[in-house]
GUDO-365347 format. One line per field, with one value per residue (C-alpha): x, y, z; residue number from 1. Coordinates in Angstrom, 2 decimals. Example, Ala and Ser with C-alpha at 12.3 -4.5 7.8 and 13.67 -1.06 7.14 Angstrom:
BEGIN
east = [12.30  13.67]
north = [-4.50  -1.06]
up = [7.80  7.14]
kelo = [1  2]
//
This chain:
BEGIN
east = [0.57  1.23  0.11  1.47  1.25  0.73  3.60  4.12  6.93  6.25  2.62  2.38  -0.97  0.97  4.46  1.35  0.06  3.44  3.56  0.09  0.99  4.50  2.93  0.81  3.23  3.98  6.46  4.51  5.90  5.91  5.57  6.66  4.27  5.75  9.12  7.83  4.89  1.41  -0.12  -3.95  -3.83  -2.50  -4.64  -8.40  -7.61  -7.24  -9.47  -12.40  -11.23  -11.23  -14.67  -13.92  -14.08  -10.96  -12.81  -12.59  -8.84  -7.93  -5.85  -7.43  -4.85  -1.08  -1.86  -1.44  -5.78  -7.34  -4.63  -5.15  -8.94  -9.83  -11.96  -14.74  -17.29  -17.62  -14.54  -15.02  -12.89  -10.97  -9.88  -8.69  -7.65  -4.88  -4.03  -2.81  -0.85  0.65  0.59  1.18  1.18  -2.95  -3.77  -4.68  -2.46  -2.00  -3.76  -3.95  -4.22  -4.38  -5.92  -8.39  -8.66  -8.28  -8.45  -7.64  -6.45  -6.85  -6.93  -4.20  -6.15  -8.94  -5.76  -6.59  -8.96  -6.61  -4.57  -5.09  -3.70  -4.23  -1.93  -2.79  -2.75  -3.10  -6.95  -4.09  -4.36  -0.50]
north = [0.00  3.26  6.30  9.89  12.45  15.62  17.20  20.92  18.67  22.54  21.50  18.47  17.21  16.37  14.86  12.92  11.91  10.58  8.12  6.41  5.83  4.13  3.04  0.33  -0.57  1.08  3.60  7.14  9.12  12.56  15.72  19.01  21.13  23.77  22.75  21.54  24.02  22.44  22.23  23.04  19.79  18.33  20.50  19.88  16.03  16.27  18.33  16.56  13.04  13.99  16.08  19.37  22.78  25.37  26.92  24.06  23.58  27.06  27.47  30.24  30.18  30.96  32.29  34.50  33.94  36.55  39.79  38.21  38.65  35.24  35.04  37.05  34.81  36.97  35.08  32.11  29.27  29.95  32.76  30.72  27.88  30.53  32.33  28.61  27.96  30.79  30.57  27.49  27.35  28.63  24.83  22.67  19.87  17.62  15.68  11.51  10.11  5.90  3.26  3.44  7.14  10.70  12.96  15.66  14.45  16.81  15.52  13.72  10.00  11.17  9.19  5.69  4.54  4.97  2.35  -1.27  -2.29  0.40  0.73  -0.46  2.63  4.73  5.26  7.00  10.90  11.90]
up = [-0.11  -0.31  1.65  0.58  2.63  2.10  4.81  6.95  9.21  11.73  12.02  15.03  13.73  10.04  12.41  14.23  11.75  9.82  13.12  12.69  9.25  10.52  13.35  11.46  9.45  6.31  4.81  3.97  1.52  2.32  -0.08  1.98  -0.20  1.26  -0.89  -4.68  -3.57  -5.50  -9.71  -10.60  -11.54  -8.02  -5.31  -7.82  -7.06  -4.13  -3.26  -5.40  -4.18  -0.61  -1.43  -0.44  -2.05  -2.30  0.56  2.59  2.26  3.09  6.54  8.01  10.82  10.62  7.27  5.02  3.89  6.29  4.87  1.25  1.99  1.24  4.21  3.07  1.78  -1.31  -2.64  -4.88  -5.05  -8.36  -6.69  -3.39  -5.77  -7.07  -3.75  -2.48  -5.71  -4.83  -1.22  -0.65  2.91  2.32  1.82  4.88  5.69  6.26  3.10  3.23  -0.43  0.14  -2.02  1.00  -0.25  0.11  3.39  4.87  8.59  10.79  13.58  12.84  14.21  10.80  8.74  10.41  8.42  5.39  6.89  6.19  9.69  11.82  14.60  18.72  19.83  17.46  20.08  22.59  22.47  23.03]
kelo = [1  2  3  4  5  6  7  8  9  10  11  12  13  14  15  16  17  18  19  20  21  22  23  24  25  26  27  28  29  30  31  32  33  34  35  36  37  38  39  40  41  42  43  44  45  46  47  48  49  50  51  52  53  54  55  56  57  58  59  60  61  62  63  64  65  66  67  68  69  70  71  72  73  74  75  76  77  78  79  80  81  82  83  84  85  86  87  88  89  90  91  92  93  94  95  96  97  98  99  100  101  102  103  104  105  106  107  108  109  110  111  112  113  114  115  116  117  118  119  120  121  122  123  124  125  126]
//
């Protein structure tokens, strides 16, 4: 099984998600999206697979979303998507893809549904 984690190393939730994947016996493919950036096609595919709109995936805390005016309810998804391409930090994380689906894993325990063999300790909060 291949598990891909779109990861920000500075995020505790993202780090915990990777720990849960590894504890299940899988070694995830880790994509540091702040370094790699996003493509339009990549974001659209991830959002569609996860059932998210760009607004649903918008990171509003500790990001420039507010100062860019993206939290205004009148801003359309196309504008948010374009901003996410320019400012990768605007995408909430971690987004995890596996053969079982794609999900924004906040909280990190949401990753358990995407794993073949969830770890025994996964239900214990750290």
